C-alpha positions in Angstrom: 0.0 0.0 0.0 1.5 3.3 -1.1 0.0 5.4 1.6 1.0 3.2 4.5 3.0 4.4 7.5 5.8 1.9 6.4 6.1 3.5 3.0 6.0 7.0 4.5 8.8 6.0 6.9 10.9 4.6 4.0 10.4 7.8 2.1 11.4 9.9 5.1 14.5 7.7 5.6 15.4 8.3 2.0 14.8 12.1 1.7 15.7 13.5 5.1 19.4 12.5 5.2 19.9 14.3 1.9 18.1 17.4 3.1 20.0 17.4 6.4 23.3 17.0 4.5 22.5 20.1 2.5 21.5 22.0 5.6 24.6 21.0 7.5 26.9 21.9 4.6 25.3 25.3 4.3 25.3 26.0 8.0 29.0 25.0 8.2 29.9 27.2 5.4 28.8 30.2 7.5 30.4 29.2 10.8 33.7 31.1 10.2 37.1 29.5 9.8 38.0 30.1 13.5 35.1 27.9 14.8 35.6 24.1 14.4 32.7 21.9 13.2 32.4 20.2 16.6 32.3 23.6 18.4 29.7 24.8 15.9 27.6 21.7 16.6 27.8 22.5 20.3 26.6 26.0 19.7 23.7 24.7 17.5 22.7 22.3 20.3 22.9 25.0 23.0 20.9 27.4 20.9 18.1 24.8 20.7 18.6 23.4 24.3 19.6 26.4 26.5 20.3 25.2 30.0 21.7 21.9 29.0 24.3 20.2 31.2 27.8 19.2 30.2 26.5 15.6 30.2 23.6 16.5 27.8 26.0 18.0 25.3 28.6 15.2 25.7 25.9 12.6 25.0 24.6 14.5 22.0 28.2 14.9 20.6 29.3 11.4 21.4 32.2 12.7 23.5 33.6 11.9 26.9 32.9 14.4 29.7 36.6 15.4 29.9 36.7 16.1 26.1 33.5 18.0 26.2 34.6 20.0 29.3 37.7 21.0 27.4 35.7 22.1 24.4 33.3 24.1 26.6 36.3 25.7 28.3 37.4 27.0 24.9 33.9 28.3 24.0 33.6 30.0 27.4 37.0 31.7 26.9 35.9 32.9 23.5 32.7 34.4 25.0 30.5 31.9 23.1 29.1 30.0 26.1 28.1 30.9 29.7 28.2 28.5 32.6 25.4 29.1 35.1 24.3 27.5 38.4 21.0 25.8 38.0 18.6 27.7 40.2 16.7 24.4 41.1 19.9 22.4 41.9 23.0 24.4 43.0 25.1 21.3 42.3 24.2 21.3 38.6 25.9 23.7 36.2 24.0 24.6 33.1 25.3 26.0 29.8 23.8 28.8 27.6 24.8 30.5 24.5 26.0 34.2 24.7 24.7 37.0 22.7 27.8 36.6 20.4 26.9 32.9 19.9 23.3 33.8 19.1 24.5 36.3 16.6 26.8 33.8 14.9 24.0 31.2 14.8 21.3 33.6 13.6 23.6 34.7 10.8 24.3 31.1 9.7 20.6 30.3 10.0 19.4 33.2 7.9 22.1 32.6 5.2 21.2 28.9 5.1 17.4 29.6 4.9 18.1 32.0 2.0 20.2 29.3 0.2 17.5 26.7 0.8 14.8 29.1 -0.5 16.9 29.5 -3.7 16.9 25.8 -4.2 13.2 25.5 -3.5 12.4 28.3 -5.9 12.7 25.8 -8.7 9.6 24.0 -7.4 6.0 25.0 -8.3 4.1 26.9 -5.5 1.8 23.8 -5.1 4.9 21.7 -4.2 6.1 24.3 -1.7 2.7 24.3 -0.1 2.8 20.5 0.2 6.2 20.5 1.7 5.2 23.2 4.2 2.1 21.2 5.2 4.2 18.1 5.6 6.7 19.9 7.8 3.9 21.2 10.0 2.5 17.7 10.4 6.0 16.1 11.1 7.3 18.7 13.6 5.1 17.8 16.6 5.6 14.1 16.0 9.4 14.4 16.2 10.0 17.3 18.6 12.0 16.0 21.6 10.7 16.2 25.1 13.4 18.7 26.0 12.5 20.9 23.0 8.8 20.7 23.9 9.5 21.7 27.5 11.7 24.6 26.4 9.0 25.8 24.0 6.4 25.5 26.7 8.5 27.5 29.1 9.2 30.2 26.5 5.4 30.7 25.8 
């Protein structure tokens, strides 16, 4: 059956990695030569998960705590990340992006969105509407618990 959840899942598995590769390549091209790809990925994560712990980021990046700690030290020294005490648990340190980090990320995001829009301009308007509707349907299904909590707190 062509409209089955199984076929839909297979199509997502086929298309999404190619789309994500294009997005990652674009985002990385706007990161600046002085910011390594792993550090850039940390900033992306923190901009989406403000208040994450060192363990959260290490798990996301697939790095050990000592390696992640060293990378965060470098980002703190460059004024890209702030360490804060968790108001709910003084033993826990949370991490947040700085204004500089947000500016770098916003710039990369806007440039990437513009580049994707250029690519999508080749599609008819009806296809763009279909893609938009599909993204609106998929987003709530795949949003992480952490992202949902953050979105709820910000509203």
